[in-house]
Backbone and ligand atoms as CSV (ligand in chain L), in Angstrom:
chain,resi,resn,atom,element,x,y,z
A,1,MET,N,N,83.488,123.790,85.841
A,1,MET,CA,C,83.459,122.335,85.745
A,1,MET,C,C,82.664,121.871,84.530
A,2,SER,N,N,81.528,122.519,84.319
A,2,SER,CA,C,80.630,122.044,83.250
A,2,SER,C,C,81.221,122.220,81.856
A,3,LEU,N,N,82.323,122.993,81.773
A,3,LEU,CA,C,82.966,123.173,80.468
A,3,LEU,C,C,83.768,121.943,80.066
A,4,LEU,N,N,84.084,121.114,81.050
A,4,LEU,CA,C,84.930,119.948,80.778
A,4,LEU,C,C,84.121,118.778,80.235
A,5,PRO,N,N,84.754,117.911,79.435
A,5,PRO,CA,C,84.060,116.699,78.971
A,5,PRO,C,C,83.625,115.836,80.157
A,6,ALA,N,N,82.513,115.141,80.002
A,6,ALA,CA,C,81.942,114.348,81.107
A,6,ALA,C,C,82.924,113.305,81.632
A,7,SER,N,N,83.690,112.672,80.723
A,7,SER,CA,C,84.618,111.626,81.155
A,7,SER,C,C,85.718,112.204,82.043
A,8,LEU,N,N,86.140,113.397,81.736
A,8,LEU,CA,C,87.174,114.047,82.537
A,8,LEU,C,C,86.613,114.459,83.901
A,9,GLU,N,N,85.379,114.943,83.901
A,9,GLU,CA,C,84.719,115.291,85.161
A,9,GLU,C,C,84.613,114.074,86.066
A,10,ARG,N,N,84.287,112.932,85.463
A,10,ARG,CA,C,84.149,111.684,86.233
A,10,ARG,C,C,85.502,111.320,86.871
A,11,LEU,N,N,86.555,111.460,86.080
A,11,LEU,CA,C,87.898,111.165,86.582
A,11,LEU,C,C,88.244,112.091,87.758
A,12,ILE,N,N,87.912,113.360,87.633
A,12,ILE,CA,C,88.199,114.325,88.700
A,12,ILE,C,C,87.416,113.976,89.972
A,13,VAL,N,N,86.157,113.610,89.793
A,13,VAL,CA,C,85.331,113.239,90.957
A,13,VAL,C,C,85.933,112.022,91.664
A,14,LEU,N,N,86.364,111.028,90.890
A,14,LEU,CA,C,86.949,109.816,91.481
A,14,LEU,C,C,88.253,110.126,92.208
A,15,LEU,N,N,89.105,110.936,91.585
A,15,LEU,CA,C,90.384,111.280,92.215
A,15,LEU,C,C,90.173,112.067,93.498
A,16,SER,N,N,89.170,112.944,93.506
A,16,SER,CA,C,88.979,113.805,94.674
A,16,SER,C,C,88.412,113.037,95.876
A,17,ARG,N,N,88.028,111.775,95.667
A,17,ARG,CA,C,87.588,110.956,96.802
A,17,ARG,C,C,88.758,110.439,97.639
A,18,LEU,N,N,89.962,110.501,97.089
A,18,LEU,CA,C,91.134,110.012,97.809
A,18,LEU,C,C,91.537,111.001,98.906
A,19,PRO,N,N,92.097,110.478,100.025
A,19,PRO,CA,C,92.428,111.368,101.137
A,19,PRO,C,C,93.477,112.408,100.745
A,20,GLY,N,N,93.264,113.619,101.180
A,20,GLY,CA,C,94.222,114.688,100.931
A,20,GLY,C,C,94.122,115.285,99.538
A,21,ILE,N,N,93.207,114.790,98.715
A,21,ILE,CA,C,93.053,115.298,97.346
A,21,ILE,C,C,91.738,116.067,97.256
A,22,GLY,N,N,91.835,117.371,97.216
A,22,GLY,CA,C,90.634,118.189,97.024
A,22,GLY,C,C,90.320,118.298,95.541
A,23,GLU,N,N,89.262,119.038,95.210
A,23,GLU,CA,C,88.862,119.137,93.808
A,23,GLU,C,C,89.949,119.805,92.953
A,24,ARG,N,N,90.618,120.810,93.531
A,24,ARG,CA,C,91.664,121.494,92.753
A,24,ARG,C,C,92.827,120.565,92.431
A,25,THR,N,N,93.266,119.815,93.441
A,25,THR,CA,C,94.371,118.872,93.210
A,25,THR,C,C,93.927,117.791,92.233
A,26,ALA,N,N,92.704,117.306,92.393
A,26,ALA,CA,C,92.186,116.264,91.500
A,26,ALA,C,C,92.186,116.748,90.055
A,27,THR,N,N,91.788,117.996,89.864
A,27,THR,CA,C,91.759,118.579,88.523
A,27,THR,C,C,93.177,118.661,87.951
A,28,ARG,N,N,94.108,119.112,88.813
A,28,ARG,CA,C,95.503,119.226,88.384
A,28,ARG,C,C,96.060,117.848,87.995
A,29,LEU,N,N,95.759,116.821,88.812
A,29,LEU,CA,C,96.234,115.460,88.527
A,29,LEU,C,C,95.642,114.937,87.220
A,30,ALA,N,N,94.351,115.189,87.028
A,30,ALA,CA,C,93.689,114.700,85.812
A,30,ALA,C,C,94.308,115.341,84.563
A,31,PHE,N,N,94.551,116.643,84.629
A,31,PHE,CA,C,95.179,117.326,83.490
A,31,PHE,C,C,96.600,116.826,83.262
A,32,ALA,N,N,97.328,116.598,84.367
A,32,ALA,CA,C,98.703,116.101,84.239
A,32,ALA,C,C,98.713,114.715,83.611
A,33,ALA,N,N,97.737,113.870,83.998
A,33,ALA,CA,C,97.656,112.517,83.431
A,33,ALA,C,C,97.368,112.590,81.937
A,34,LEU,N,N,96.435,113.460,81.551
A,34,LEU,CA,C,96.120,113.637,80.128
A,34,LEU,C,C,97.342,114.119,79.351
A,35,ALA,N,N,98.085,115.044,79.969
A,35,ALA,CA,C,99.258,115.612,79.299
A,35,ALA,C,C,100.354,114.568,79.096
A,36,GLU,N,N,100.367,113.520,79.940
A,36,GLU,CA,C,101.362,112.453,79.791
A,36,GLU,C,C,101.167,111.659,78.497
A,37,GLY,N,N,99.945,111.676,78.000
A,37,GLY,CA,C,99.685,111.020,76.718
A,37,GLY,C,C,99.028,109.654,76.841
A,38,ASP,N,N,98.659,109.102,75.671
A,38,ASP,CA,C,97.874,107.869,75.616
A,38,ASP,C,C,98.582,106.663,76.219
A,39,GLU,N,N,99.904,106.587,76.006
A,39,GLU,CA,C,100.622,105.411,76.501
A,39,GLU,C,C,100.548,105.352,78.029
A,40,TYR,N,N,100.804,106.511,78.652
A,40,TYR,CA,C,100.732,106.585,80.110
A,40,TYR,C,C,99.321,106.256,80.594
A,41,LEU,N,N,98.322,106.843,79.956
A,41,LEU,CA,C,96.930,106.619,80.378
A,41,LEU,C,C,96.558,105.139,80.270
A,42,GLY,N,N,97.034,104.504,79.206
A,42,GLY,CA,C,96.787,103.068,79.032
A,42,GLY,C,C,97.445,102.260,80.137
A,43,ASP,N,N,98.699,102.612,80.444
A,43,ASP,CA,C,99.426,101.919,81.514
A,43,ASP,C,C,98.721,102.097,82.856
A,44,LEU,N,N,98.267,103.330,83.106
A,44,LEU,CA,C,97.571,103.625,84.362
A,44,LEU,C,C,96.284,102.805,84.467
A,45,ALA,N,N,95.530,102.768,83.362
A,45,ALA,CA,C,94.277,102.016,83.348
A,45,ALA,C,C,94.537,100.530,83.572
A,46,ARG,N,N,95.575,99.989,82.909
A,46,ARG,CA,C,95.902,98.566,83.080
A,46,ARG,C,C,96.358,98.267,84.500
A,47,SER,N,N,97.124,99.198,85.059
A,47,SER,CA,C,97.607,99.013,86.417
A,47,SER,C,C,96.440,98.976,87.416
A,48,LEU,N,N,95.443,99.831,87.202
A,48,LEU,CA,C,94.264,99.838,88.068
A,48,LEU,C,C,93.464,98.549,87.906
A,49,ASP,N,N,93.343,98.099,86.654
A,49,ASP,CA,C,92.643,96.838,86.375
A,49,ASP,C,C,93.330,95.678,87.073
A,50,GLU,N,N,94.654,95.656,86.943
A,50,GLU,CA,C,95.442,94.577,87.517
A,50,GLU,C,C,95.319,94.563,89.039
A,51,ALA,N,N,95.368,95.764,89.628
A,51,ALA,CA,C,95.232,95.878,91.078
A,51,ALA,C,C,93.860,95.357,91.521
A,52,THR,N,N,92.823,95.748,90.757
A,52,THR,CA,C,91.466,95.316,91.086
A,52,THR,C,C,91.358,93.795,91.038
A,53,GLU,N,N,91.979,93.226,90.015
A,53,GLU,CA,C,91.869,91.794,89.772
A,53,GLU,C,C,92.707,90.968,90.750
A,54,LYS,N,N,93.923,91.452,91.041
A,54,LYS,CA,C,94.874,90.604,91.759
A,54,LYS,C,C,94.976,90.834,93.260
A,55,ILE,N,N,94.780,92.063,93.706
A,55,ILE,CA,C,95.081,92.343,95.114
A,55,ILE,C,C,94.006,91.805,96.046
A,56,THR,N,N,94.481,91.057,97.024
A,56,THR,CA,C,93.592,90.466,98.001
A,56,THR,C,C,94.302,90.525,99.352
A,57,TYR,N,N,93.747,89.860,100.355
A,57,TYR,CA,C,94.418,89.850,101.658
A,57,TYR,C,C,95.014,88.476,101.931
A,58,CYS,N,N,96.172,88.496,102.565
A,58,CYS,CA,C,96.843,87.257,102.935
A,58,CYS,C,C,95.952,86.464,103.887
A,59,LYS,N,N,95.798,85.163,103.591
A,59,LYS,CA,C,94.931,84.314,104.416
A,59,LYS,C,C,95.492,84.143,105.826
A,60,SER,N,N,96.796,84.313,105.943
A,60,SER,CA,C,97.430,84.074,107.227
A,60,SER,C,C,97.504,85.353,108.077
A,61,CYS,N,N,98.183,86.385,107.562
A,61,CYS,CA,C,98.418,87.573,108.406
A,61,CYS,C,C,97.518,88.756,108.062
A,62,HIS,N,N,96.782,88.685,106.948
A,62,HIS,CA,C,95.847,89.736,106.524
A,62,HIS,C,C,96.519,90.991,105.967
A,63,MET,N,N,97.776,90.826,105.571
A,63,MET,CA,C,98.489,91.884,104.834
A,63,MET,C,C,97.984,91.818,103.380
A,64,LEU,N,N,98.284,92.832,102.567
A,64,LEU,CA,C,97.917,92.760,101.155
A,64,LEU,C,C,98.739,91.674,100.467
A,65,ALA,N,N,98.128,91.000,99.510
A,65,ALA,CA,C,98.812,89.899,98.828
A,65,ALA,C,C,98.260,89.742,97.421
A,66,GLU,N,N,98.999,88.980,96.599
A,66,GLU,CA,C,98.497,88.658,95.254
A,66,GLU,C,C,98.179,87.180,95.140
A,67,SER,N,N,98.422,86.439,96.212
A,67,SER,CA,C,98.024,85.031,96.229
A,67,SER,C,C,97.603,84.705,97.660
A,68,GLU,N,N,97.459,83.421,97.977
A,68,GLU,CA,C,96.984,83.042,99.314
A,68,GLU,C,C,97.810,83.696,100.420
A,69,LEU,N,N,99.138,83.659,100.232
A,69,LEU,CA,C,100.024,84.213,101.247
A,69,LEU,C,C,100.743,85.450,100.726
A,70,CYS,N,N,101.006,86.408,101.625
A,70,CYS,CA,C,101.720,87.619,101.242
A,70,CYS,C,C,103.217,87.312,101.127
A,71,ARG,N,N,103.973,88.302,100.726
A,71,ARG,CA,C,105.426,88.117,100.557
A,71,ARG,C,C,106.119,87.803,101.868
A,72,ILE,N,N,105.638,88.397,102.960
A,72,ILE,CA,C,106.292,88.172,104.255
A,72,ILE,C,C,106.004,86.751,104.747
A,73,CYS,N,N,104.743,86.322,104.636
A,73,CYS,CA,C,104.389,84.970,105.090
A,73,CYS,C,C,105.069,83.901,104.238
A,74,SER,N,N,105.307,84.191,102.954
A,74,SER,CA,C,105.940,83.162,102.123
A,74,SER,C,C,107.461,83.224,102.154
A,75,ASP,N,N,108.023,84.159,102.938
A,75,ASP,CA,C,109.479,84.283,103.022
A,75,ASP,C,C,110.034,83.351,104.100
A,76,PRO,N,N,110.771,82.307,103.699
A,76,PRO,CA,C,111.293,81.350,104.688
A,76,PRO,C,C,112.371,81.961,105.581
A,77,GLY,N,N,112.890,83.135,105.190
A,77,GLY,CA,C,113.945,83.778,105.958
A,77,GLY,C,C,113.451,84.548,107.182
A,78,ARG,N,N,112.136,84.651,107.332
A,78,ARG,CA,C,111.615,85.407,108.475
A,78,ARG,C,C,111.598,84.525,109.727
A,79,ASP,N,N,111.761,85.169,110.875
A,79,ASP,CA,C,111.790,84.451,112.145
A,79,ASP,C,C,110.355,84.166,112.621
A,80,SER,N,N,109.960,82.902,112.551
A,80,SER,CA,C,108.591,82.528,112.904
A,80,SER,C,C,108.337,82.494,114.404
A,81,ARG,N,N,109.406,82.658,115.194
A,81,ARG,CA,C,109.217,82.594,116.645
A,81,ARG,C,C,108.668,83.884,117.235
A,82,VAL,N,N,108.733,84.973,116.452
A,82,VAL,CA,C,108.249,86.267,116.947
A,82,VAL,C,C,107.142,86.781,116.034
A,83,MET,N,N,106.018,87.199,116.638
A,83,MET,CA,C,104.941,87.750,115.832
A,83,MET,C,C,104.525,89.110,116.375
A,84,CYS,N,N,104.449,90.078,115.468
A,84,CYS,CA,C,104.104,91.440,115.839
A,84,CYS,C,C,102.654,91.704,115.413
A,85,VAL,N,N,101.813,92.048,116.372
A,85,VAL,CA,C,100.413,92.331,116.071
A,85,VAL,C,C,100.252,93.837,115.868
A,86,VAL,N,N,99.819,94.216,114.674
A,86,VAL,CA,C,99.619,95.636,114.355
A,86,VAL,C,C,98.176,95.870,113.905
A,87,ALA,N,N,97.741,97.139,113.981
A,87,ALA,CA,C,96.354,97.464,113.654
A,87,ALA,C,C,96.126,97.655,112.158
A,88,THR,N,N,97.149,98.136,111.441
A,88,THR,CA,C,96.927,98.471,110.029
A,88,THR,C,C,98.094,98.019,109.141
A,89,ILE,N,N,97.826,97.947,107.861
A,89,ILE,CA,C,98.862,97.589,106.889
A,89,ILE,C,C,99.980,98.648,106.834
A,90,PRO,N,N,99.651,99.957,106.846
A,90,PRO,CA,C,100.760,100.940,106.903
A,90,PRO,C,C,101.679,100.737,108.107
A,91,ASP,N,N,101.149,100.178,109.210
A,91,ASP,CA,C,102.004,99.893,110.365
A,91,ASP,C,C,103.038,98.813,110.026
A,92,VAL,N,N,102.643,97.822,109.244
A,92,VAL,CA,C,103.589,96.795,108.785
A,92,VAL,C,C,104.693,97.474,107.977
A,93,LEU,N,N,104.286,98.364,107.066
A,93,LEU,CA,C,105.258,99.048,106.216
A,93,LEU,C,C,106.215,99.893,107.061
A,94,ALA,N,N,105.690,100.511,108.136
A,94,ALA,CA,C,106.540,101.322,109.020
A,94,ALA,C,C,107.599,100.446,109.696
A,95,PHE,N,N,107.187,99.274,110.180
A,95,PHE,CA,C,108.153,98.355,110.805
A,95,PHE,C,C,109.178,97.874,109.785
A,96,GLU,N,N,108.715,97.590,108.577
A,96,GLU,CA,C,109.625,97.115,107.539
A,96,GLU,C,C,110.642,98.200,107.169
A,97,ARG,N,N,110.187,99.448,107.121
A,97,ARG,CA,C,111.098,100.563,106.833
A,97,ARG,C,C,112.162,100.694,107.912
A,98,SER,N,N,111.764,100.459,109.166
A,98,SER,CA,C,112.719,100.607,110.271
A,98,SER,C,C,113.781,99.515,110.217
A,99,GLY,N,N,113.461,98.387,109.575
A,99,GLY,CA,C,114.406,97.282,109.458
A,99,GLY,C,C,114.698,96.602,110.782
A,100,ALA,N,N,113.944,96.955,111.839
A,100,ALA,CA,C,114.243,96.468,113.180
A,100,ALA,C,C,113.551,95.143,113.496
A,101,PHE,N,N,112.684,94.685,112.616
A,101,PHE,CA,C,111.900,93.483,112.908
A,101,PHE,C,C,111.997,92.480,111.767
A,102,ARG,N,N,112.340,91.225,112.125
A,102,ARG,CA,C,112.477,90.198,111.095
A,102,ARG,C,C,111.531,89.027,111.309
A,103,GLY,N,N,110.532,89.246,112.173
A,103,GLY,CA,C,109.584,88.169,112.451
A,103,GLY,C,C,108.378,88.221,111.530
A,104,ARG,N,N,107.292,87.676,112.014
A,104,ARG,CA,C,106.034,87.663,111.248
A,104,ARG,C,C,105.081,88.713,111.818
A,105,TYR,N,N,104.049,89.026,111.036
A,105,TYR,CA,C,103.058,90.007,111.481
A,105,TYR,C,C,101.676,89.386,111.567
A,106,HIS,N,N,100.796,90.082,112.283
A,106,HIS,CA,C,99.364,89.783,112.208
A,106,HIS,C,C,98.658,91.134,112.200
A,107,VAL,N,N,97.907,91.401,111.122
A,107,VAL,CA,C,97.240,92.696,110.983
A,107,VAL,C,C,95.775,92.551,111.406
A,108,THR,N,N,95.382,93.313,112.439
A,108,THR,CA,C,94.014,93.173,112.962
A,108,THR,C,C,92.980,93.968,112.162
A,109,HIS,N,N,93.452,94.909,111.348
A,109,HIS,CA,C,92.561,95.792,110.575
A,109,HIS,C,C,91.622,96.573,111.487
A,110,GLY,N,N,92.195,97.206,112.496
A,110,GLY,CA,C,91.405,98.071,113.369
A,110,GLY,C,C,91.716,97.816,114.830
A,111,VAL,N,N,91.094,98.611,115.683
A,111,VAL,CA,C,91.246,98.441,117.128
A,111,VAL,C,C,89.853,98.357,117.749
A,112,LEU,N,N,89.808,97.804,118.940
A,112,LEU,CA,C,88.528,97.688,119.626
A,112,LEU,C,C,87.997,99.076,119.953
A,113,SER,N,N,86.714,99.282,119.718
A,113,SER,CA,C,86.098,100.565,120.023
A,113,SER,C,C,84.621,100.359,120.327
A,114,PRO,N,N,84.290,100.212,121.618
A,114,PRO,CA,C,82.893,99.996,121.986
A,114,PRO,C,C,81.993,101.116,121.457
A,115,LEU,N,N,82.514,102.362,121.465
A,115,LEU,CA,C,81.701,103.501,121.018
A,115,LEU,C,C,81.348,103.415,119.542
A,116,LYS,N,N,82.288,102.872,118.744
A,116,LYS,CA,C,82.025,102.739,117.304
A,116,LYS,C,C,81.480,101.359,116.959
A,117,GLY,N,N,81.190,100.567,117.979
A,117,GLY,CA,C,80.635,99.239,117.746
A,117,GLY,C,C,81.634,98.239,117.198
A,118,VAL,N,N,82.927,98.463,117.459
A,118,VAL,CA,C,83.937,97.515,116.992
A,118,VAL,C,C,84.334,96.592,118.142
A,119,GLY,N,N,83.887,95.352,118.053
A,119,GLY,CA,C,84.236,94.347,119.053
A,119,GLY,C,C,85.263,93.397,118.477
A,120,PRO,N,N,85.721,92.413,119.268
A,120,PRO,CA,C,86.735,91.456,118.792
A,120,PRO,C,C,86.361,90.768,117.480
A,121,SER,N,N,85.065,90.504,117.273
A,121,SER,CA,C,84.693,89.772,116.060
A,121,SER,C,C,84.782,90.644,114.806
A,122,GLU,N,N,84.870,91.977,114.989
A,122,GLU,CA,C,85.042,92.861,113.830
A,122,GLU,C,C,86.508,92.938,113.402
A,123,LEU,N,N,87.409,92.504,114.271
A,123,LEU,CA,C,88.834,92.533,113.927
A,123,LEU,C,C,89.232,91.192,113.316
A,124,ARG,N,N,90.359,91.172,112.580
A,124,ARG,CA,C,90.812,89.913,111.960
A,124,ARG,C,C,91.616,89.109,112.981
A,125,LEU,N,N,90.889,88.546,113.918
A,125,LEU,CA,C,91.549,87.808,114.989
A,125,LEU,C,C,91.232,86.319,114.944
A,126,HIS,N,N,90.319,85.927,114.040
A,126,HIS,CA,C,89.815,84.548,114.046
A,126,HIS,C,C,90.918,83.485,113.965
A,127,ASN,N,N,92.015,83.802,113.256
A,127,ASN,CA,C,93.059,82.786,113.091
A,127,ASN,C,C,94.327,83.100,113.889
A,128,LEU,N,N,94.264,84.088,114.772
A,128,LEU,CA,C,95.478,84.469,115.506
A,128,LEU,C,C,95.956,83.352,116.430
A,129,ARG,N,N,95.044,82.793,117.209
A,129,ARG,CA,C,95.442,81.718,118.145
A,129,ARG,C,C,96.048,80.532,117.412
A,130,SER,N,N,95.392,80.128,116.315
A,130,SER,CA,C,95.906,78.956,115.592
A,130,SER,C,C,97.270,79.249,114.965
A,131,ARG,N,N,97.467,80.476,114.505
A,131,ARG,CA,C,98.791,80.836,113.966
A,131,ARG,C,C,99.847,80.741,115.050
A,132,LEU,N,N,99.522,81.263,116.227
A,132,LEU,CA,C,100.493,81.281,117.320
A,132,LEU,C,C,100.899,79.866,117.726
A,133,THR,N,N,99.932,78.976,117.788
A,133,THR,CA,C,100.252,77.622,118.226
A,133,THR,C,C,100.881,76.803,117.097
A,134,GLU,N,N,100.322,76.904,115.883
A,134,GLU,CA,C,100.819,76.070,114.777
A,134,GLU,C,C,102.190,76.509,114.266
A,135,GLN,N,N,102.490,77.812,114.368
A,135,GLN,CA,C,103.758,78.284,113.819
A,135,GLN,C,C,104.881,78.328,114.851
A,136,GLY,N,N,104.614,77.812,116.034
A,136,GLY,CA,C,105.654,77.750,117.059
A,136,GLY,C,C,106.137,79.103,117.534
A,137,VAL,N,N,105.202,80.063,117.646
A,137,VAL,CA,C,105.569,81.414,118.086
A,137,VAL,C,C,105.901,81.397,119.579
A,138,GLU,N,N,107.004,82.076,119.926
A,138,GLU,CA,C,107.420,82.139,121.336
A,138,GLU,C,C,107.121,83.500,121.961
A,139,GLU,N,N,107.084,84.521,121.117
A,139,GLU,CA,C,106.803,85.869,121.638
A,139,GLU,C,C,105.831,86.611,120.732
A,140,VAL,N,N,104.810,87.226,121.334
A,140,VAL,CA,C,103.884,88.089,120.607
A,140,VAL,C,C,104.165,89.514,121.031
A,141,ILE,N,N,104.465,90.378,120.059
A,141,ILE,CA,C,104.700,91.788,120.364
A,141,ILE,C,C,103.436,92.566,120.004
A,142,LEU,N,N,102.820,93.181,120.999
A,142,LEU,CA,C,101.604,93.946,120.747
A,142,LEU,C,C,102.003,95.362,120.343
A,143,ALA,N,N,101.745,95.692,119.083
A,143,ALA,CA,C,102.145,97.003,118.556
A,143,ALA,C,C,100.922,97.770,118.062
A,144,THR,N,N,99.805,97.579,118.747
A,144,THR,CA,C,98.616,98.375,118.432
A,144,THR,C,C,98.899,99.804,118.898
A,145,PRO,N,N,98.173,100.814,118.369
A,145,PRO,CA,C,98.495,102.208,118.696
A,145,PRO,C,C,98.404,102.500,120.193
A,146,THR,N,N,98.957,103.640,120.608
A,146,THR,CA,C,99.049,103.945,122.033
A,146,THR,C,C,97.855,104.718,122.595
A,147,GLY,N,N,96.861,105.043,121.788
A,147,GLY,CA,C,95.666,105.725,122.308
A,147,GLY,C,C,94.807,104.780,123.149
A,148,VAL,N,N,93.707,105.273,123.630
A,148,VAL,CA,C,92.822,104.488,124.508
A,148,VAL,C,C,92.377,103.186,123.842
A,149,GLU,N,N,91.962,103.284,122.579
A,149,GLU,CA,C,91.458,102.101,121.881
A,149,GLU,C,C,92.574,101.086,121.604
A,150,GLY,N,N,93.744,101.602,121.250
A,150,GLY,CA,C,94.888,100.722,121.006
A,150,GLY,C,C,95.303,99.983,122.267
A,151,GLU,N,N,95.274,100.709,123.399
A,151,GLU,CA,C,95.629,100.090,124.687
A,151,GLU,C,C,94.583,99.047,125.074
A,152,ALA,N,N,93.312,99.378,124.843
A,152,ALA,CA,C,92.237,98.435,125.156
A,152,ALA,C,C,92.392,97.161,124.327
A,153,THR,N,N,92.809,97.336,123.078
A,153,THR,CA,C,93.019,96.193,122.192
A,153,THR,C,C,94.184,95.342,122.695
A,154,ALA,N,N,95.267,96.008,123.109
A,154,ALA,CA,C,96.432,95.285,123.631
A,154,ALA,C,C,96.060,94.514,124.894
A,155,LEU,N,N,95.261,95.151,125.751
A,155,LEU,CA,C,94.830,94.513,127.003
A,155,LEU,C,C,93.956,93.291,126.694
A,156,TYR,N,N,93.047,93.457,125.755
A,156,TYR,CA,C,92.179,92.339,125.360
A,156,TYR,C,C,93.020,91.172,124.851
A,157,LEU,N,N,94.001,91.477,123.998
A,157,LEU,CA,C,94.835,90.414,123.429
A,157,LEU,C,C,95.669,89.748,124.524
A,158,THR,N,N,96.215,90.553,125.443
A,158,THR,CA,C,97.010,90.004,126.538
A,158,THR,C,C,96.189,88.977,127.316
A,159,ARG,N,N,94.950,89.366,127.631
A,159,ARG,CA,C,94.080,88.468,128.410
A,159,ARG,C,C,93.680,87.239,127.618
A,160,SER,N,N,93.301,87.451,126.358
A,160,SER,CA,C,92.776,86.310,125.613
A,160,SER,C,C,93.874,85.333,125.177
A,161,LEU,N,N,95.139,85.765,125.239
A,161,LEU,CA,C,96.226,84.862,124.836
A,161,LEU,C,C,96.994,84.316,126.043
A,162,SER,N,N,96.573,84.736,127.245
A,162,SER,CA,C,97.359,84.421,128.442
A,162,SER,C,C,97.490,82.917,128.696
A,163,ASP,N,N,96.514,82.140,128.231
A,163,ASP,CA,C,96.562,80.691,128.496
A,163,ASP,C,C,97.527,79.945,127.574
A,164,LEU,N,N,98.091,80.628,126.584
A,164,LEU,CA,C,98.952,79.935,125.621
A,164,LEU,C,C,100.393,79.769,126.113
A,165,GLY,N,N,100.712,80.443,127.209
A,165,GLY,CA,C,102.050,80.308,127.785
A,165,GLY,C,C,103.154,80.940,126.949
A,166,LEU,N,N,102.812,82.003,126.201
A,166,LEU,CA,C,103.801,82.699,125.373
A,166,LEU,C,C,104.305,83.929,126.111
A,167,ARG,N,N,105.451,84.434,125.671
A,167,ARG,CA,C,105.875,85.730,126.162
A,167,ARG,C,C,105.082,86.769,125.381
A,168,VAL,N,N,104.355,87.640,126.103
A,168,VAL,CA,C,103.598,88.703,125.447
A,168,VAL,C,C,104.228,90.026,125.837
A,169,THR,N,N,104.599,90.827,124.832
A,169,THR,CA,C,105.245,92.105,125.121
A,169,THR,C,C,104.499,93.241,124.430
A,170,ARG,N,N,104.737,94.452,124.951
A,170,ARG,CA,C,104.110,95.650,124.390
A,170,ARG,C,C,105.239,96.590,123.990
A,171,ILE,N,N,105.141,97.198,122.785
A,171,ILE,CA,C,106.220,98.109,122.385
A,171,ILE,C,C,106.275,99.280,123.359
A,172,ALA,N,N,107.498,99.797,123.569
A,172,ALA,CA,C,107.701,100.874,124.534
A,172,ALA,C,C,107.029,102.150,124.062
A,173,THR,N,N,106.778,103.048,125.013
A,173,THR,CA,C,106.057,104.267,124.670
A,173,THR,C,C,107.002,105.386,124.227
A,174,GLY,N,N,107.860,105.087,123.249
A,174,GLY,CA,C,108.611,106.138,122.581
A,174,GLY,C,C,107.714,106.694,121.493
A,175,VAL,N,N,106.605,105.991,121.287
A,175,VAL,CA,C,105.656,106.359,120.248
A,175,VAL,C,C,104.659,107.354,120.855
A,176,PRO,N,N,104.429,108.499,120.180
A,176,PRO,CA,C,103.545,109.506,120.757
A,176,PRO,C,C,102.126,108.982,120.979
A,177,MET,N,N,101.470,109.495,122.018
A,177,MET,CA,C,100.104,109.070,122.337
A,177,MET,C,C,99.163,109.286,121.168
A,178,GLY,N,N,98.442,108.269,120.821
A,178,GLY,CA,C,97.467,108.373,119.747
A,178,GLY,C,C,98.114,108.482,118.375
A,179,GLY,N,N,99.459,108.432,118.365
A,179,GLY,CA,C,100.157,108.558,117.093
A,179,GLY,C,C,100.046,107.269,116.306
A,180,GLU,N,N,99.871,107.377,115.031
A,180,GLU,CA,C,99.831,106.173,114.235
A,180,GLU,C,C,101.262,105.805,113.871
A,181,LEU,N,N,101.530,104.519,113.936
A,181,LEU,CA,C,102.893,104.044,113.720
A,181,LEU,C,C,103.481,104.484,112.389
A,182,GLU,N,N,102.620,104.603,111.387
A,182,GLU,CA,C,103.134,104.925,110.057
A,182,GLU,C,C,103.821,106.292,110.008
A,183,TYR,N,N,103.487,107.173,110.974
A,183,TYR,CA,C,104.085,108.506,110.970
A,183,TYR,C,C,105.290,108.603,111.905
A,184,VAL,N,N,105.609,107.491,112.559
A,184,VAL,CA,C,106.725,107.498,113.489
A,184,VAL,C,C,108.010,107.230,112.715
A,185,ASP,N,N,109.073,107.983,113.041
A,185,ASP,CA,C,110.303,107.790,112.272
A,185,ASP,C,C,110.942,106.439,112.625
A,186,PRO,N,N,111.685,105.859,111.674
A,186,PRO,CA,C,112.237,104.505,111.850
A,186,PRO,C,C,113.064,104.333,113.126
A,187,THR,N,N,113.830,105.359,113.511
A,187,THR,CA,C,114.683,105.232,114.696
A,187,THR,C,C,113.826,105.103,115.959
A,188,THR,N,N,112.815,105.960,116.070
A,188,THR,CA,C,111.922,105.905,117.228
A,188,THR,C,C,111.220,104.552,117.286
A,189,LEU,N,N,110.822,104.068,116.114
A,189,LEU,CA,C,110.124,102.792,116.063
A,189,LEU,C,C,111.055,101.645,116.466
A,190,SER,N,N,112.305,101.702,116.009
A,190,SER,CA,C,113.284,100.688,116.404
A,190,SER,C,C,113.476,100.688,117.910
A,191,ARG,N,N,113.580,101.904,118.506
A,191,ARG,CA,C,113.772,102.011,119.954
A,191,ARG,C,C,112.559,101.489,120.707
A,192,ALA,N,N,111.373,101.805,120.180
A,192,ALA,CA,C,110.135,101.350,120.831
A,192,ALA,C,C,110.073,99.821,120.824
A,193,LEU,N,N,110.596,99.247,119.753
A,193,LEU,CA,C,110.617,97.785,119.636
A,193,LEU,C,C,111.638,97.178,120.577
A,194,GLU,N,N,112.835,97.789,120.618
A,194,GLU,CA,C,113.885,97.290,121.510
A,194,GLU,C,C,113.482,97.413,122.974
A,195,GLY,N,N,112.763,98.514,123.289
A,195,GLY,CA,C,112.407,98.776,124.690
A,195,GLY,C,C,111.104,98.133,125.103
A,196,ARG,N,N,110.653,97.116,124.359
A,196,ARG,CA,C,109.358,96.517,124.681
A,196,ARG,C,C,109.406,95.834,126.042
A,197,VAL,N,N,108.247,95.797,126.672
A,197,VAL,CA,C,108.175,95.247,128.032
A,197,VAL,C,C,107.185,94.086,128.104
A,198,ASN,N,N,107.440,93.188,129.039
A,198,ASN,CA,C,106.513,92.083,129.247
A,198,ASN,C,C,105.192,92.608,129.780
A,199,VAL,N,N,104.106,92.022,129.346
A,199,VAL,CA,C,102.798,92.409,129.894
A,199,VAL,C,C,102.102,91.192,130.479
L,1,ZN,ZN,ZN,100.858,87.204,105.249
């Protein structure tokens, strides 16, 4: 390592912080990036700068966005009567890949976990009730993960939204226990959505 220029070492250290990238892979990526040449490196640097500057969270659903509202929230073609509550942004992408859902989303950015000190106020739930009432939502689909914490989160949401008089449903358990939605294949996810049950 010490034979390499300091700037390259820094790049390798930064890359190796990403999930699934060990030091060897990071080194390989850094060398490959250098081999691409100055134009590529400039583009990569600008792209990172742009991402840093522009990417934020949607004020409404908490998905990634480049302005106040994300692409899904600003799309008038989406069905505002149905809202799918998911734990993570990759879960939104999984539903979008399946093509089975045309409603709106609400991303909680986590699940309830008393052991890890995650209570309702740690999740992005502050505007969920107002979204449901103001946007004329008729059905909330709870698509939090199927593990203990995901179920606890779904139960909490069911109880805390029960006074709104909405149909509250839970996606069917075609999804493996504790499995994260992002790893579920589109067909299974479509079936889980179709087979949702009232809670
Ligand atoms: Zn949004």
